[in-house]
N, C-alpha and C positions, 0 to 999 in steps of 0.2 A: 679650138680643141685639135689636136695632133693624132694622126694615126702613123704608128709605128709599124711600118712591115717587115722590119729587120730584124726587131725584138720583140715578137708575140710573147703574152703572158701564157699561152696554151698554143698546140698545134693548130688549133681552129678557133679561131676568137670571136664572135661576133656570130653566129650563124643559126642553130635549129629553130625553126616554126615550128611548133608544135600543132597537131591537128586538133580541132574538136570535131564531133561527129555533126554534121549538118555543112553549115559552109561558113567558114571565117575567111574574110576578105582584107586584103591587105592593099590599100589603094596607092601608098605611097609608104616606101622603105627607103631611107636615106642613111648615109654614113657622111660625116664631116669630116673634111680632113684640110690641113693648113701644112705648110713645110715646118720642118721643128725648129728651123731658125727663125722663125716669124712670128714673135709674140703680138700681132697686130690682129686682135681678133675680128677686124672689120675686113680681113683680106680672106676669111677663113673660106673654102671651097666646100660647096656639096655635091655627093656623089649619090645617082639614083642607082640603086642596088637591083630595082626590079624595072626593066625596062618598058612595062606596060603592054607587052606584046605576048610574051611567051617565059618559060622558065631557063633561060639562057644565064649560066651562071651558077645555077642555083640546082643540088641531087637530091633526089631523095631517100631516106633511109626507114623503112617501115620494119617493124620487128617481124621475124622468121624469114625476111627475103634479101637477096643481096644487096650491095650497094647500087644504087642505080634504078632498081626495079620498082616502078610506080605502080603495085598492086592494086587492083581495082580503080584505076585512075582515081586515087587520091587525093593528090595534087593537081590542080588544072587552074586555067585561066577562065575567068566567069565573068563577061561582061566587063572587060579590062582590067578586072582583079585579081591579083595573086591568092587562089581558094583552096581550101579542102574540102572535099564534098564527101559525103558517104551515103548517096544513093545508089551507089552499084554494088551496096553491103547487104546481104540478108541478116545479116547478124555480127556484130563486133565481137570478135575473139581474141581481145589483147593486140591486134595490128597498130599498136603506137608508133606514130612517124614524125619525122621532122624534115626541115629541108636544110640543106647545108649549103651557106654560101662558099664561092671558089677562093675568096681573099681573105687575108689575116690581117688583124686589126686588135691594137691594144688599147691605144688611147684614141676615144672617139665619141661622137655624140650620134645616136640613131634614134630617127623618127619615124612613126608608124601610125595607122590610122587602121582600127580593127571594128569589126562586128560580126554577130552571130543572127544567122537565121536558120528558120526550119526545127524539125523536131529532133529528139536524141535518137540515135539508131538504137534498134533493139541488141540488149547486151552491153549497153553503155553502163558503167557504173555511175553512182549516185552522185559520187565525188567529181565526176567527170563533166558533170552537166555544164555547157557553155564556159569551156576551161580549155585556155590555149597558152601560147607564152612565146618568149624570146629568148632564147639561151645567150646571154651576153659573153660569158667566157664557157668555152666548151672543147673537150677534148676532139680529136680529129674524127671525121666520118671514118677512116681507114684503121684508126684502133679499136672501133667498136666490135664486140662481139657479135654472133650472128642471133642469139638471142637477147641481146641486151636490149631493154626496153626503152632506156635513158641516158642520154650522154653525160658523163660526170660533167659537171656544169654549175652555174648561177643562172637561174630562171626568173625573167622577169614576167609574173605571172597575169596572164590577163582574163578574168571572167566578166560573166555577163550574171543581171538578177533575174531571179526567177519569177518575178514580178509580186514578189512579196516577201517580205525582210531584208536584212543586210548583208549584202556579200560585196566585199571591196575588191578593187583591181590594182596593179603595179605592184602586185605582194612578192616575197622573195620565197623561193623555193631551190635547195640545196644539195641536188643528188651527186654524194660523193665530194662534197665542198664546205666549208666552213667561213663563217666570217666574224667581224667584231661590229657588236649591234649595242649602242647605247653603251660603250665601253665595257661592254662583257664577250668574252667568247661563246658565241653562239653558234649550237649544235642540232637544235631540232630542226625538222625536214622543211617547214613552212612558218612563217610569220605573217601577219597581215600588216598591209599599208593602212595610212588614214583617209583614205579616199574614198570617196561616196559611191554609193551602188549605182549601176548604168542598166536600168531595166529596158527591157523590149528589144528590136533590132536597131539601136541608134548607133551610128557611128562615135567612137571615143577615139582621141587623139593621144599618143602617148610619147615619150622620151625617155632614152636613158642615156645618161652621163657618165662615161667610163674613163675613169683615170689609171688604168693598168691595175697594178695590185694595190692601189693606196685607197681609192673611195670612189664608189657607186651612188648615184641617185637616182631615183625613180621620180619621173613626173608624169601626173595625168593631169590633161587639160589645163596645162601649164602652172600646177600647183605641186611642188616636192613633197611627195607622200610617203617615202622610205630612203633612208640612207643608209648605207653601212661602209665598212672599211676592212683593209687587211684581208681581201680573201684569199684562201688557200684550197688550191684544189689538190685531187689525190690522195685525201687522207685513209686510212684503215678503212674500208667499205665495207657497210652490211649489204653484199650483192642481191639480198632477198630484195631490196628497196629497187635495186636498178633492174631486176630482171622479174619476166611472170612466168611459174611454170604451168605449162599446160598439156594435156594430154594428147591436143593436136597435135599431128605429128608435122613439124615445119619442113617447109619445102623451099624458100627461099630467106630473106635479109629481116633488120629489127629495127626496134626505136622507140619512141616515145608516148606520152601520156596525154589523153585530154577525150572528151566527147561531150556534144553539147548539152 
């Protein structure tokens, strides 16, 4: 697959890693690139986006706080894994956060491995239990508002099971965006994939195959669990979906949604 850095689909393409409230670890995050003129898939090159040591190349954006301020050390490296942790929070009050990568991509494959550990932080919403994601196309970090909770984006939603019942992962959520799904224009906020449920603290391997604004595949443990086409960004937005209003006086920056 190719990465086109000269004609990105949005200002910030591949980007945000949403936090869950507890610890979500990415042991490997890769972008796959090969020269645009080279059609030989065997020669594609993989670029490791996380260096295994620190957050070089990644910038946090946490709701209510300025770009780059890592409030309460939310994002950190734990045992070599790029993680989000809420053990410094006494209570969660809508400090949704994302990490944005420095480079822009439009055509790429993204591979990651994730898991959830620990208990949900006090104040976390029920829907946000063991809930994180990869923003495959996204607005830029610079264009987000101070109180904006989620970037306009296409999210590959990563969920964990509660120990009982079904809860798929590799789902699609569309804050400020629309897609064509099963041949029809899809406007609801989220749709489930066909993946199985992953309970407990197990590692789960996921991959996104993104071909610009033509087609996107979500892959979980080698199985394609969801496919959609013709993503459209920046439609007329119900900003209530992207912002959380709070009586708490904000002093810093903003971002996204998830709680273990």
